C-alpha positions, 0 to 999 in steps of 0.5 A: 122728226114727226109733223102733224098738220092742222091738228089740235090733238097731241101726238103720241110720244115715245118715252124719253129720258127722265132728264130730257123731257119730250118737247113739241113745237106748235105753230099757231095761226092767230086771229086779231093781231092788228097792232104791235102790242098785240104780238106782245100780248100773245107772246106773254099769254103763251109764255105763261102756259106751264111747260112752255119755254120758248115763244116766237110771234110774227104778227105780220104773218099772223102766226106764233110758235111755242115750244113746250114740254109735252108732259106739262102743256098741250095744244089745247092749253095754248089755244085757251091762253090765246082765247083768254087774252083780255083786250079792253074793248077789242075783238077777242083773239083766237087761234088754231093749230097749223102744225105740231112738230115733235122735235125741238125747233127754233121758233119763228 
């Protein structure tokens, strides 16, 4: 398992089996989650990123985790998805990558 702290850069991956794509878990710090429905918006936005197949959100800790196929999504895609959440009249959400883990993990 390789861990990359505080990095939006995609880690270099060794070639995987064609039937078993490489996966990465990204842990994001989310700004702007003040209400329960905020966590739902963040969850939906991350799940709508192509290649993401599992998401967990912990609004009480301002974090989210997304597990994705590295050939289909990047940390930048996750950050953009959060930044583009439409929150009628609210301050926009923002995110930063806190950690990338090159191994399938259960999100929070």
